[in-house]
FINUDO-17333 format. One line per field, with one value per residue (C-alpha): residue in one letter; x, y, z. Coordinates in nm, 4 decimals. Example, Ala and Ser with C-alpha at 12.3 -4.5 7.8 and 13.67 -1.06 7.14 Angstrom:
<lumros>
code c(a;s)
east c(1.2300;1.3670)
north c(-0.4500;-0.1060)
up c(0.7800;0.7140)
</lumros>
This chain:
<lumros>
code c(m;e;f;k;n;r;l;v;c;l;r;k;e;l;g;l;t;q;e;e;f;a;e;k;i;g;y;t;r;t;a;v;s;a;w;e;i;g;r;n;e;p;s;n;a;d;t;i;k;i;a;d;f;f;g;v;t;t;d;y;l;l;g;k;s;d;i;r;n;p;e;d;l;i;p;k;s;q;f;d;y;l;k;e;t;e;g;l;t;s;e;e;i;l;n;a;l;k;f;y;k;e;m;k;k;s;i;t;t;n;n;k)
east c(13.4825;13.4132;13.1455;13.3372;13.4179;13.0628;12.9258;13.1540;13.0680;12.6930;12.6981;12.9019;12.6749;12.3954;12.6210;12.5876;12.8445;12.8982;12.7025;12.4079;12.3952;12.4170;12.1300;11.9109;11.9536;11.9508;12.3146;12.6080;12.8738;13.1243;12.9467;12.9403;13.3063;13.3988;13.2132;13.3780;13.7326;13.6670;13.7146;13.3639;13.1059;12.7333;12.5062;12.2943;11.9944;12.1987;12.3296;11.9720;11.8703;12.1639;12.0907;11.7240;11.8226;12.0343;11.7932;12.0514;12.0736;12.2766;12.4859;12.5760;12.6520;12.8729;13.0597;12.9258;12.7520;12.7933;12.4193;12.2731;11.9154;11.8000;11.4689;11.6644;11.7572;11.3945;11.2234;10.9602;10.6636;10.7844;10.8434;10.4949;10.3524;10.5382;10.4056;10.0488;10.0633;10.2050;9.9883;9.7940;9.7824;9.9198;9.5642;9.4660;9.7723;9.6867;9.3270;9.4507;9.6823;9.4000;9.1775;9.4562;9.5128;9.1403;9.1196;9.4285;9.2830;8.9492;9.1171;9.3318;9.0273;8.8195;9.0981;9.1158)
north c(9.3729;9.0820;9.0252;9.1540;9.4852;9.5322;9.4597;9.7191;9.9817;9.9253;9.9311;10.2522;10.4156;10.3840;10.5131;10.1962;10.0467;9.6720;9.6444;9.8515;9.6541;9.3221;9.4228;9.5265;9.1939;8.9745;8.8669;8.9354;9.1980;8.9122;8.7451;9.0712;9.1347;8.7827;8.8393;9.1766;9.0501;8.7355;8.4895;8.3477;8.3683;8.3954;8.1105;8.1492;8.2374;8.4980;8.6449;8.6847;8.8475;9.0923;9.1763;9.2376;9.4635;9.6823;9.6626;9.5093;9.1821;8.8922;8.9156;9.2728;9.1800;8.8901;9.1071;8.9255;9.2389;9.6137;9.6675;9.7122;9.6475;9.5820;9.7541;10.0788;10.0585;10.0666;10.4056;10.3900;10.4442;10.1698;9.9360;10.0057;9.9333;9.6013;9.5004;9.5956;9.3805;9.0771;8.7732;8.9291;8.7749;8.9674;9.0338;9.1751;9.4026;9.5281;9.5954;9.7856;9.9958;10.0651;10.1764;10.3951;10.5611;10.6273;10.7801;10.9954;11.1152;11.1914;11.3908;11.5823;11.6622;11.7754;12.0031;12.1989)
up c(11.0173;11.2446;11.5056;11.8078;11.6370;11.5117;11.8580;12.0200;11.7547;11.7800;12.1599;12.1656;11.9041;12.1587;12.4337;12.6375;12.8696;12.8592;13.1819;13.0527;12.7284;12.9130;13.1397;12.8457;12.6659;12.9761;12.9959;13.2241;13.1624;13.1650;12.8707;12.6737;12.7508;12.6342;12.3052;12.2520;12.3025;12.0989;12.3851;12.3302;12.0555;12.1182;12.0136;11.7008;11.9167;12.1049;11.7786;11.6553;11.9848;11.9642;11.5984;11.6819;11.9713;11.7431;11.4476;11.2150;11.0264;11.1591;10.8409;10.9298;11.2895;11.1783;10.9285;10.6207;10.4902;10.5244;10.4896;10.8347;10.7294;10.3697;10.4457;10.4832;10.1134;9.9975;10.0126;10.2866;10.0544;9.8205;10.1152;10.2491;9.9046;9.8886;10.2306;10.1313;9.8187;9.9978;9.9321;9.6447;9.2992;9.0011;8.8870;9.2274;9.2251;8.8757;8.9838;9.2894;9.0701;8.8260;9.1152;9.2543;8.9159;8.8760;9.2248;9.1608;8.8303;8.9979;9.2761;9.0283;8.8123;9.1132;9.2389;8.9120)
</lumros>
């Protein structure tokens, strides 16, 4: 599916008219219409702005991927864990896991 089709589908999913969508992203209805019929293509910066508005990747918007957002594929708790460990060394991550396991064991033991 190409950009113009993805744009129409995403806009309609939100129940927006071309005019409403254009207003929300700061463009004219004419510009949105031209994108949707394939007469014009948005710039790279505009494509990024549109993808951000819909919460999808530019690859999805451009039809290069069927995955709207890779973060949606990772279970939330696992994603949160990955974000929390960002920037830590392997040793620091292992120490954090060891601490977590000790705390979990302590809580389990105290609840018995």
